[in-house]
Steps between C-alpha positions, in 0.01 A plus 500: 500500500148392426176601667286308741269230368127545561510209745792646696333842520174346620663274760745754641246782485245295695747387767466679834872485562821474304834362616789713380869408515716779353861440405732619775842666488673161474295402193287239676129517571409648837253325729145535360276767654120502478351815345191614310473513121249675276414461136416803289420401143773267381755616758582388855616742770646480849581755770681511829265560793802637688593733217864524397600349837380153396796266463350297216426823310854633538641175356241487222571857395878467526533169310188516280438125509352227713245221516132514587243235586123552516189315392701190415731695267873525573694733273829684470425869457654838440384798708427827324425832666179667381404856410302698754208529252435126535447535875128579501402180318730295722357665813152409376618142448623479859177650636283265295693182571594560863227739617389246760822588687459879546769520767755366253373624166521869591876485565536314166354797313692762698763714325773308687391160364394638162859620445617136518271361228669245275368325190568127476638392164543130423857403414616243252846354479728389784344459842578760763673423825 
């Protein structure tokens, strides 16, 4: 696996929304779901607003792979769980980027959502789904 290019980081990080299609139990891509994405340094992170009850999150965590699209970039990705210590910087990223939506941003930085944080890692090799 290789890292994100500067262009991909900039475009995805600046996008208000990201389309995520995790691989399902049958090995195919699930229907895309629109979620928020934040960039912290050279990493991209996502969370489930519904916590562990989010269907896309359960598939992403169980299968570890999927496809994302945001800012004109479409990419196969792996999903990686993050350490709790990374949570403060990611919370700050959500507050900074989406602070204009206080009703929605506060649940995104709650312990329930924070526990579902995944790092997006670009995949190389065979396409998923």
